[in-house]
N, C-alpha and C positions, 0 to 999 in steps of 0.2 A: 570068607567062608560063609556059605548060605546057612541060615538057621534051620534047625529041624522043626518042621511043622507038626502040630499035634491036632488030633480030632477030639480029644477029651481033656478036661481040666486036670492039671498035674496034682499028684498027692502033696499035701502040705504037712510034712513031717519035720518038726523043728528039732534042731540039735540041743544038747544039754544046756547051752548058753542062752537059748531062747530066741534066737534070731535066724530067720531064713529069708533069702531073696530068690524068687523064681523068675526065670525068663520064659514067658508064655507066648509062643509064636503060633497063631492059630491057622489052620488050613480052612479052606472054604466049607469043609464038612464039620467044623468044630461044633460040639454040643456040650453044654455044661449042665449037670443036674443041680438041683437045689442043694445047698450045703450050709451048715451052721458050724461055726468054730469058736473055740474058747479064747482065741488070741485076737489082737488088733491086726487088721489087714489094710495096708496102704497100697493103692494101685496107681502106677504112673503109665499113662497111655503113650506108647512110643509111636505107634502107627495105627491107622484104621479108625473105625467108629462103631458104635453100637449102643446098647442099653444095658444098664445094670438094674436088675429087679430086686426089690426088697419085699418084705411081707405086705406092706400097704402102700408102696409107692415105687416109682421107677425114675431113673435119671439117665438121660442121654449123655454119651461121652464121645469125644473125638481126640485127635492127636494133640498132645500137650496137656490134657486134663489130668487132674489128681483126684482120686476117689478115696474116701475114708469109710471103712467098714468096721464099726465097733464090735467087740466080742458079743457072742450070742445073737448076732443078727443074721437071719436067714437071707441068703443072697444067691443070685444066679446071673451070669453074663450071657447076653445074646448079641452076637455080632450083627452089624448092618449088612444088607444085601450087597454082595460084591465088595465088601470092605472088611475082610478078616483082619482082626486086630493083633497087634504085638504089644504085650504088656510086661512091665516089671511089677512083680507082686512081692511086697515086703511084709513078712509076718513077724509080729512082735508078741512074745508070750506075756501074759498078764503079770507074771512074777517079776519081769524086768521093770515094771512100773509100780511095784508094790510100795516103794519108798514114798510115793505121793498119791494117795487115794483119789485126789481131785482130778487127776489127768484123764482117766478113761471117760468120766462123765462129760468132759469138755469136747471129746471127739465127735464131730458131726457124722451123720449117716447119710452121705450124699457126695456128689461131685462138687468140689469147691469151685467158686466162681473163678473163671480163667483170668490169669494175670501173668504176663510174660516173665517178669522177674522172679515171681514165686515159683513158677513151673521150672525155670532154669535152675534155681537153687535146689529144688526137690530132685530133679533129674541128676544133678551133679553128685548129690549125696548117694542116691541109689546106685549110680554107676560105680562109685567108689566101693560101695558095699558088695557089688557083684564081683569086682576085682579082688577085694579082700577075702571073700568067701572061697575063692578058688586057690588061694595061696595057703599052703600048710605052714602055719607059724604059731608059736606060742602066744603071739599077740593077737591072733585072729579073734578069739572070743571078746576081749575087751575092745578091740577096734570095731567089731560089729555092733556091740552094745552102745558104744559111744556114738556111732553114726545113727543108730536106730533112735536114740534119744534126741539127736539133732533133728531127725525127721519128724518125730512126734512134736517137738517144740515148734517147728515150722507149721505143722498142721494146726496146732492149737492157736498160734499167733494169727494165722490167716483166718481161722474160724471166728476169733474175737473181732478181728478187723471187719469182716463182712457183717457180723451181727451189729456192730456199732454203726456201720454204714446203713444197714437196714433200719435201725432205730431212728437215725437221723432222717432217712427218707420218709419214714412214717410221720415224724414230727413236721418235716417240711410240707408234706401233703396235707396234714391237718391244718397247718397255718394258712396254706394257700386256699383250702376249702373255706375256712372262716372268712378270709379276705373276699372270696368270690361271693359268699352269702351276703356280705355287707355292701358289695358294689352297687346294687340297684339304688341304694340310698345315698351313695357318695361318689358315683362315677364322675360327676362334674368337678370333683377335687383332684382327680388323677391327672398328672402332668406327663409322665413317661414310664415306660416299663422299667428303666433303671431305678427310678425313684421308688416304684412299687417294690422291687426286689430288695433295695437297700432298706426300706422301711420294715420289711419282714425279716431282714438279716439272712437272706437266702442268696446264694450265688446266682448271677443273672442267667447263666445257661441252665441251671437246675430249675429255676423259676419258670423259664420259658417252656422247658420240656414238660414239667408237671402241670402247668396251667393248660397247655394244649391237650394233655391226656385227660384232664378233668372236664374241660369245657368243649373240646373239639374245635376250638378257635384259637387264633393268636390273641395276645392281650389286647392289641389295638382293635382287632375285629370285634371282640367281645365288648369293649368299652364303647365303641362307636355304635354298636347295635343297641346297647342300653340307652345311649344318648338319643338316638333316633326314635326309639320307642317312647321315651319321655317327651320328645318334641311332638310326636303325633298326638299324644294325650293332651298336651298343652294347646295345640292347634285346634283340637276338637272341643276342649272345655273352656277356653278363654278367648278373648279378643285382643290379647297382647300382640304387639308388633312382632313380626317374624324375627327382626334383629334382636329383640329382647329375649325371645325364646331361644335363639341360637346361643346367646351369651349365657343364659341360664343353664344350658346343656353342656357348657364347657367349650364352645367354639368361639374363639376370639377373631376368627376370620369368617365373615359372612359367606364368601364364595365357597369356602371349604364346606360349610354347613349345607349350602345348596347342592353341591356335588354329592355329598354323602347321602342326603335325603333322597335325591333323585335315584341314586344307585340302589338304596334299600327299598324305596317305595314305588319307584317307577314313574313318579310324577313330582312336580315341584311343590314346595311347602304352600305356596299360594293356592295352587290348584287343589291340593289336599284339603285346605281349609274351605275352599269353595264347595267341594263335593261332600265333605264329611264334618265340617265345623258347625258353629252355632247357627249360621245362616240356614243350614240344612234343617236344623231342628225347628225353626220357626215357620217352615213352609206348611 
């Protein structure tokens, strides 16, 4: 059976037990006015995509996303072009959560980061609530409240997880930035990207990703660039043998040093010294 498409947002009138689930299937002409409500609203995106607007921010959404809208939050949904959305909208009265005043402040005002297992659990609970709501039964109120609490629990747990991940990411980024700041004076001690990641106690993949985001280079490119810059300085300022400078810069293989120097500078170390080194200054 095809769902009935709507052009305007459905009214959100909660029953006396405080839980309502709406199936909102939008037509291509769907328009939603700004609205503010006194209850918690959890949205599961079944199909389509678009944007949910809040007072001071906006969040894009697409199929499988879960959106949390706390009480008192002005909001409005705008569907994407040619992508009218179908949504499950779960409304939970504040009174249902009165037993724990800390719950509502924990609810984020945004689309939660997508994660397949989390989205599946949310959709399962919401689908069960849709079915329960349609069955006239003495157990309907308590069943709806029970599932609503499960849903709120899932949202709070996911929010805490993402906040923890964000804090860890910030900590990782700070550690890597400090490491990068020290590299010019210790690049010659570096042996491998694995050793660097282990030293900072950061997963290799995370280290690689964040290092590239911060520097614009891979770890090896960055370390070798620092080494070649130092070699250029030493060739210019000293008459040390090229082999000694190569070793000082962390190159244990002279042929590798020559290749890297040629790649970065376009000339050999010997030619560089001839053109820019001490001999040049005595002319």
